[in-house]
N, CA, C and O atoms as a MOPAC input file, in Angstrom:
PM7 MOZYME 1SCF
protein

 N   -160.28800 1   -19.08400 1   -52.10900 1
 C   -159.26100 1   -20.11700 1   -52.14500 1
 C   -158.64200 1   -20.26300 1   -50.75300 1
 O   -158.37600 1   -19.27200 1   -50.07300 1
 N   -158.42200 1   -21.49600 1   -50.34700 1
 C   -157.85600 1   -21.75300 1   -49.02500 1
 C   -156.37800 1   -21.37200 1   -48.99400 1
 O   -155.67700 1   -21.43800 1   -50.00400 1
 N   -155.93100 1   -20.97900 1   -47.82200 1
 C   -154.54900 1   -20.58400 1   -47.61700 1
 C   -153.63000 1   -21.78700 1   -47.86900 1
 O   -153.78000 1   -22.82700 1   -47.22800 1
 N   -152.70200 1   -21.64800 1   -48.78100 1
 C   -151.81500 1   -22.75100 1   -49.15400 1
 C   -150.94500 1   -23.20600 1   -47.97900 1
 O   -150.65900 1   -24.39500 1   -47.84100 1
 N   -150.52700 1   -22.26400 1   -47.13600 1
 C   -149.69500 1   -22.61700 1   -45.98200 1
 C   -150.47000 1   -23.52500 1   -45.01600 1
 O   -149.92500 1   -24.50100 1   -44.50100 1
 N   -151.73300 1   -23.19700 1   -44.78000 1
 C   -152.55300 1   -24.01200 1   -43.88000 1
 C   -152.81000 1   -25.39500 1   -44.47100 1
 O   -152.81700 1   -26.38900 1   -43.74500 1
 N   -153.01800 1   -25.46100 1   -45.77400 1
 C   -153.21400 1   -26.75900 1   -46.42400 1
 C   -151.95500 1   -27.61500 1   -46.31400 1
 O   -152.03400 1   -28.82600 1   -46.11000 1
 N   -150.80500 1   -26.97900 1   -46.45000 1
 C   -149.53500 1   -27.69400 1   -46.31800 1
 C   -149.35600 1   -28.21300 1   -44.89400 1
 O   -148.93400 1   -29.35200 1   -44.69100 1
 N   -149.67800 1   -27.37400 1   -43.91000 1
 C   -149.57800 1   -27.78900 1   -42.50900 1
 C   -150.53500 1   -28.93700 1   -42.21800 1
 O   -150.19000 1   -29.86200 1   -41.48200 1
 N   -151.72000 1   -28.88500 1   -42.78400 1
 C   -152.69200 1   -29.96100 1   -42.60600 1
 C   -152.15200 1   -31.27600 1   -43.15700 1
 O   -152.33600 1   -32.32600 1   -42.54300 1
 N   -151.49700 1   -31.22800 1   -44.29300 1
 C   -150.92300 1   -32.43700 1   -44.88400 1
 C   -149.83100 1   -33.01500 1   -43.98900 1
 O   -149.74900 1   -34.23100 1   -43.81800 1
 N   -148.99900 1   -32.15700 1   -43.42100 1
 C   -147.92700 1   -32.61300 1   -42.52600 1
 C   -148.52000 1   -33.27100 1   -41.28200 1
 O   -148.06500 1   -34.33700 1   -40.86700 1
 N   -149.52300 1   -32.64600 1   -40.69100 1
 C   -150.15300 1   -33.19100 1   -39.48400 1
 C   -150.86300 1   -34.50400 1   -39.80000 1
 O   -150.78700 1   -35.45200 1   -39.01900 1
 N   -151.54300 1   -34.56500 1   -40.92100 1
 C   -152.23600 1   -35.78800 1   -41.32500 1
 C   -151.25000 1   -36.93400 1   -41.49000 1
 O   -151.50700 1   -38.04400 1   -41.02300 1
 N   -150.12900 1   -36.68000 1   -42.14700 1
 C   -149.09900 1   -37.71200 1   -42.30700 1
 C   -148.55400 1   -38.15200 1   -40.95300 1
 O   -148.37700 1   -39.34500 1   -40.70900 1
 N   -148.29000 1   -37.19100 1   -40.07500 1
 C   -147.76200 1   -37.48100 1   -38.74400 1
 C   -148.71600 1   -38.40200 1   -37.98100 1
 O   -148.28100 1   -39.37100 1   -37.36000 1
 N   -150.01000 1   -38.09900 1   -38.02900 1
 C   -150.99100 1   -38.89400 1   -37.28700 1
 C   -151.22000 1   -40.26600 1   -37.90700 1
 O   -151.40900 1   -41.24100 1   -37.17900 1
 N   -151.20800 1   -40.36500 1   -39.21700 1
 C   -151.44000 1   -41.66200 1   -39.84900 1
 C   -150.25600 1   -42.59900 1   -39.66700 1
 O   -150.42400 1   -43.81700 1   -39.72000 1
 N   -149.06400 1   -42.05600 1   -39.45500 1
 C   -147.88100 1   -42.88800 1   -39.24700 1
 C   -147.68900 1   -43.25300 1   -37.77900 1
 O   -146.81700 1   -44.05900 1   -37.45500 1
 N   -148.48700 1   -42.67600 1   -36.89400 1
 C   -148.34900 1   -42.91400 1   -35.45700 1
 C   -149.30800 1   -44.00600 1   -35.00500 1
 O   -150.46700 1   -44.04300 1   -35.41900 1
 N   -148.80700 1   -44.90200 1   -34.14200 1
 C   -149.67400 1   -45.92600 1   -33.56200 1
 C   -150.63800 1   -45.31100 1   -32.54500 1
 O   -151.79700 1   -45.71400 1   -32.45100 1
 N   -150.14900 1   -44.34200 1   -31.79800 1
 C   -150.93700 1   -43.68000 1   -30.75900 1
 C   -150.65300 1   -42.19000 1   -30.80400 1
 O   -149.60800 1   -41.75700 1   -31.29000 1
 N   -151.59400 1   -41.41400 1   -30.29400 1
 C   -151.34900 1   -39.98500 1   -30.15000 1
 C   -152.20700 1   -39.45000 1   -29.02000 1
 O   -153.20700 1   -40.05900 1   -28.64200 1
 N   -151.80900 1   -38.31500 1   -28.49000 1
 C   -152.55500 1   -37.68700 1   -27.40500 1
 C   -152.69900 1   -36.20500 1   -27.71100 1
 O   -151.79100 1   -35.57400 1   -28.24900 1
 N   -153.83100 1   -35.67700 1   -27.36500 1
 C   -154.09000 1   -34.24900 1   -27.49100 1
 C   -154.24300 1   -33.68900 1   -26.09100 1
 O   -154.91100 1   -34.28600 1   -25.24700 1
 N   -153.62900 1   -32.55200 1   -25.84500 1
 C   -153.82200 1   -31.93800 1   -24.54100 1
 C   -153.73700 1   -30.42700 1   -24.63900 1
 O   -153.08600 1   -29.86900 1   -25.52300 1
 N   -154.40800 1   -29.79400 1   -23.71400 1
 C   -154.45100 1   -28.34000 1   -23.63900 1
 C   -153.34000 1   -27.89600 1   -22.69600 1
 O   -153.22600 1   -28.40300 1   -21.58000 1
 N   -152.52900 1   -26.95500 1   -23.14300 1
 C   -151.37500 1   -26.56700 1   -22.33000 1
 C   -151.28100 1   -25.06100 1   -22.12300 1
 O   -150.20400 1   -24.55700 1   -21.80300 1
 N   -152.36000 1   -24.34100 1   -22.29200 1
 C   -152.30800 1   -22.88600 1   -22.28300 1
 C   -151.79100 1   -22.27700 1   -20.97100 1
 O   -151.18200 1   -21.20800 1   -21.00400 1
 N   -152.01000 1   -22.90900 1   -19.84700 1
 C   -151.54700 1   -22.33700 1   -18.57700 1
 C   -150.32900 1   -23.06700 1   -18.02300 1
 O   -149.93400 1   -22.84500 1   -16.87800 1
 N   -149.74200 1   -23.92900 1   -18.82900 1
 C   -148.56100 1   -24.67700 1   -18.41200 1
 C   -147.31700 1   -23.82700 1   -18.65600 1
 O   -147.18100 1   -23.20400 1   -19.70900 1
 N   -146.44100 1   -23.80300 1   -17.71000 1
 C   -145.21300 1   -23.01600 1   -17.84600 1
 C   -144.28800 1   -23.65400 1   -18.87600 1
 O   -144.26400 1   -24.87300 1   -19.04500 1
 N   -143.53700 1   -22.81200 1   -19.55200 1
 C   -142.63900 1   -23.26300 1   -20.61700 1
 C   -141.63400 1   -24.29300 1   -20.10800 1
 O   -141.35800 1   -25.27600 1   -20.79600 1
 N   -141.09500 1   -24.08500 1   -18.93600 1
 C   -140.09100 1   -25.00700 1   -18.39400 1
 C   -140.68900 1   -26.40000 1   -18.17800 1
 O   -140.00500 1   -27.40500 1   -18.37400 1
 N   -141.96200 1   -26.46300 1   -17.77700 1
 C   -142.62800 1   -27.75800 1   -17.59200 1
 C   -142.83300 1   -28.45300 1   -18.93300 1
 O   -142.66900 1   -29.66900 1   -19.03100 1
 N   -143.18800 1   -27.69400 1   -19.96300 1
 C   -143.35400 1   -28.28300 1   -21.29400 1
 C   -142.03300 1   -28.81300 1   -21.83700 1
 O   -141.99400 1   -29.87700 1   -22.45500 1
 N   -140.95900 1   -28.07700 1   -21.61000 1
 C   -139.64300 1   -28.52700 1   -22.07000 1
 C   -139.21300 1   -29.79100 1   -21.33500 1
 O   -138.62600 1   -30.68500 1   -21.94300 1
 N   -139.49500 1   -29.87800 1   -20.04200 1
 C   -139.16700 1   -31.08200 1   -19.27600 1
 C   -139.97100 1   -32.27300 1   -19.79800 1
 O   -139.43100 1   -33.37000 1   -19.94400 1
 N   -141.24500 1   -32.06300 1   -20.07700 1
 C   -142.08500 1   -33.12200 1   -20.63400 1
 C   -141.54300 1   -33.57100 1   -21.98400 1
 O   -141.44800 1   -34.76900 1   -22.25000 1
 N   -141.19200 1   -32.62400 1   -22.83000 1
 C   -140.65200 1   -32.94100 1   -24.15000 1
 C   -139.37700 1   -33.78100 1   -24.04000 1
 O   -139.21200 1   -34.75900 1   -24.76900 1
 N   -138.47400 1   -33.39600 1   -23.12500 1
 C   -137.22100 1   -34.15000 1   -22.94200 1
 C   -137.49500 1   -35.58000 1   -22.48600 1
 O   -136.89200 1   -36.52300 1   -22.99900 1
 N   -138.40300 1   -35.74500 1   -21.52700 1
 C   -138.72800 1   -37.08500 1   -21.02700 1
 C   -139.36500 1   -37.94800 1   -22.11400 1
 O   -139.04400 1   -39.12900 1   -22.24000 1
 N   -140.25400 1   -37.36600 1   -22.88700 1
 C   -140.89300 1   -38.12400 1   -23.96200 1
 C   -139.89000 1   -38.51900 1   -25.03800 1
 O   -139.94300 1   -39.63300 1   -25.56000 1
 N   -138.98200 1   -37.61900 1   -25.36900 1
 C   -137.98300 1   -37.92700 1   -26.39400 1
 C   -137.05200 1   -39.05800 1   -25.95400 1
 O   -136.56400 1   -39.81700 1   -26.79200 1
 N   -136.80200 1   -39.17700 1   -24.64200 1
 C   -135.97400 1   -40.27400 1   -24.12900 1
 C   -136.60100 1   -41.63000 1   -24.42600 1
 O   -135.89200 1   -42.62100 1   -24.59900 1
 N   -137.91900 1   -41.67500 1   -24.48400 1
 C   -138.62300 1   -42.93500 1   -24.73000 1
 C   -138.86600 1   -43.18000 1   -26.21600 1
 O   -139.44400 1   -44.19700 1   -26.59900 1
 N   -138.42700 1   -42.25100 1   -27.03900 1
 C   -138.61700 1   -42.40200 1   -28.48100 1
 C   -139.90600 1   -41.78100 1   -28.98500 1
 O   -140.24600 1   -41.91400 1   -30.16100 1
 N   -140.62200 1   -41.10700 1   -28.10300 1
 C   -141.87200 1   -40.45600 1   -28.51200 1
 C   -141.56300 1   -39.19100 1   -29.30300 1
 O   -140.51200 1   -38.57400 1   -29.13000 1
 N   -142.47600 1   -38.82300 1   -30.15600 1
 C   -142.34600 1   -37.58900 1   -30.92500 1
 C   -143.33600 1   -36.58000 1   -30.36700 1
 O   -144.47000 1   -36.92600 1   -30.03500 1
 N   -142.90500 1   -35.34100 1   -30.26700 1
 C   -143.74500 1   -34.28200 1   -29.73200 1
 C   -143.93800 1   -33.23700 1   -30.82700 1
 O   -142.98200 1   -32.79500 1   -31.46300 1
 N   -145.17200 1   -32.86200 1   -31.02500 1
 C   -145.46200 1   -31.83600 1   -32.03000 1
 C   -146.50900 1   -30.89300 1   -31.44900 1
 O   -147.56800 1   -31.33000 1   -30.99900 1
 N   -146.20800 1   -29.60500 1   -31.46300 1
 C   -147.14300 1   -28.59100 1   -30.99000 1
 C   -147.76000 1   -27.93800 1   -32.22200 1
 O   -147.05600 1   -27.48400 1   -33.12400 1
 N   -149.08000 1   -27.90100 1   -32.24000 1
 C   -149.79500 1   -27.32600 1   -33.37600 1
 C   -150.70100 1   -26.22300 1   -32.85700 1
 O   -151.56400 1   -26.46000 1   -32.01300 1
 N   -150.50000 1   -25.03900 1   -33.35900 1
 C   -151.29700 1   -23.89200 1   -32.93700 1
 C   -152.55400 1   -23.81500 1   -33.79400 1
 O   -152.48800 1   -23.91900 1   -35.01900 1
 N   -153.68000 1   -23.63600 1   -33.15300 1
 C   -154.96400 1   -23.58300 1   -33.84500 1
 C   -155.29400 1   -22.13900 1   -34.20800 1
 O   -155.96700 1   -21.43500 1   -33.45400 1
 N   -154.81500 1   -21.71000 1   -35.36300 1
 C   -155.14000 1   -20.35200 1   -35.82400 1
 C   -155.56500 1   -20.37900 1   -37.26100 1
 O   -155.87900 1   -19.33400 1   -37.83200 1

């Protein structure tokens, strides 16, 4: 049986993507936390939504 938590997360992500006109995927493993926070703040100013999803 599949993990219920992962299935729930999949449903949330699926809803998020289907309600979005556009989306971007990017790899951020070597990006410093302060740079990610600055990016998040700038995107939120424009009305963009930011969601980080860990692949585990």
